[in-house]
Structure formats: structure tokens, C-alpha cells
C-alpha positions in Angstrom: -0.3 0.1 -0.1 1.4 3.3 -1.5 1.4 6.0 1.6 -0.9 8.3 0.0 -3.3 5.6 0.2 -2.9 4.7 4.1 -3.1 8.4 4.8 -6.8 8.0 3.1 -7.8 5.1 4.5 -6.9 6.8 7.9 -9.0 10.2 7.2 -11.5 7.9 5.5 -11.8 5.3 9.1 -12.2 8.7 11.2 -14.5 10.9 8.7 -16.8 7.3 9.1 -17.4 7.7 12.6 -17.7 11.6 12.6 -14.2 12.5 14.1 -14.0 16.2 14.6 -11.2 18.6 12.9 -9.3 15.9 10.9 -5.8 17.6 9.9 -3.6 16.0 7.8 0.3 17.4 8.3 3.0 16.3 5.7 6.0 16.0 8.2 8.8 14.9 5.8 10.8 17.5 6.2 11.3 17.9 9.6 11.4 14.7 10.8 12.4 11.2 9.6 10.6 9.7 12.5 7.4 10.0 10.2 5.6 10.8 7.2 2.5 12.4 7.6 0.7 13.4 11.4 -3.3 13.2 11.1 -4.7 14.7 14.0 -8.4 14.6 14.9 -10.9 15.2 18.1 -13.4 13.3 19.3 -16.6 14.5 21.3 -15.9 12.0 23.9 -13.6 9.5 25.5 -15.4 6.9 24.4 -15.3 8.7 21.0 -12.1 8.8 21.0 -11.6 5.4 22.2 -14.2 4.2 19.1 -12.2 6.5 16.8 -8.9 4.5 17.5 -10.4 1.4 17.3 -11.8 2.0 13.6 -8.3 3.3 12.7 -7.2 0.0 13.3 -9.5 -1.9 12.0 -9.0 -0.7 8.9 -5.4 -0.6 8.9 -5.5 -4.3 9.5 -7.8 -4.8 6.9 -5.7 -3.8 4.7 -2.7 -5.4 5.7 -1.0 -2.9 7.8 -0.7 -3.8 11.5 0.0 -1.0 13.9 3.3 -0.5 15.6 1.9 0.7 18.9 -1.2 1.9 20.1 -0.6 4.2 22.9 -2.9 6.0 25.7 -6.4 3.8 24.6 -6.8 3.3 28.5 -7.8 6.9 29.6 -9.5 7.5 25.9 -8.7 11.3 26.5 -5.8 11.0 23.8 -4.7 7.8 21.7 -1.7 7.5 19.0 -2.0 4.7 16.5 1.1 4.6 15.2 1.5 3.0 11.5 4.9 3.8 10.8 4.5 6.3 8.0 1.2 7.8 9.4 
């Protein structure tokens, strides 16, 4: 899967569950850690948790297993590491 397809997959997964304020940031010129950061908000801790679950589910279905998921226990914030995204 190309990076642009992975970025779109994440955005689509977030939009599917009505994420708020989705922002896609190209950070290739600023860091070697990742190529894109996608930031979105949820309306509650449960919503944030559901958003991250949906991103992980869609990524796995497309053959991209997350390298890690952090912060899901509290639901206030969640980081889903898909490598380049």
C-alpha cells in the first residue's frame, strides 16, 4: 500500500465515525520518524476510543498492522503508530 493510500485510509476511518477537526500534516521535511501526522478530535472519551479502534481495524484489514497504540486506556488521547503515518 502506498503512503497516500494509507493516509486516505486513516482519514476515511476517522470520517466514518464522525471525527472532528481532522488535520493531515506532511512532516517529511521536519523529521525522519514519520511522513504524515493525522490529528482528529472526538466528542468524548468513548468516541476517541472508538475512532482509534476503527483506524486500527481498517489498517489491519488493509494489511497494515499498527506498530503500537498508546493512550487508549484513558481515552482522552490515543496515538496509533502506523509507521509512516
